C-alpha positions in Angstrom: -71.9 50.2 4.2 -71.3 51.3 7.7 -71.5 55.1 7.1 -69.7 55.8 10.3 -66.2 57.3 10.6 -64.0 55.8 13.4 -61.9 58.1 15.5 -58.7 56.8 17.2 -55.5 58.1 18.8 -52.2 57.7 17.1 -49.0 57.9 19.2 -45.7 58.8 17.4 -42.9 59.1 20.0 -44.2 61.4 22.7 -46.8 63.1 20.4 -50.4 61.9 20.3 -52.7 62.7 17.4 -56.5 62.2 17.0 -57.2 60.7 13.6 -60.4 59.8 11.8 -60.6 56.8 9.5 -62.8 57.1 6.4 -65.6 54.6 5.9 -64.0 52.4 3.3 -62.5 48.9 3.0 -58.9 50.0 3.5 -59.8 51.7 6.8 -61.7 48.7 8.0 -58.8 46.4 7.1 -56.4 48.7 9.1 -58.9 48.9 12.0 -59.0 45.1 12.1 -55.2 45.0 12.7 -55.3 47.3 15.7 -53.7 47.6 18.1 -50.6 47.8 16.0 -47.0 48.8 16.9 -44.5 49.8 14.3 -40.9 50.4 15.3 -39.2 52.6 12.7 -35.6 53.8 12.5 -34.1 56.8 10.7 -33.3 56.1 7.0 -30.9 58.3 5.0 -32.1 61.5 6.8 -35.6 61.1 5.5 -37.4 60.9 8.9 -37.6 64.1 10.9 -37.7 63.9 14.7 -41.0 64.8 16.5 
């Protein structure tokens, strides 16, 4: 086990958030895919603007 939490910045539109990844396999798999860009569009009014 690594026993260290990883902190990173998450940008959504013009907003920037600081997030902390837990020390688990899922978070390590996500971290291995970074940097990652996801382009998302509005779908049926379910996504609120930031």
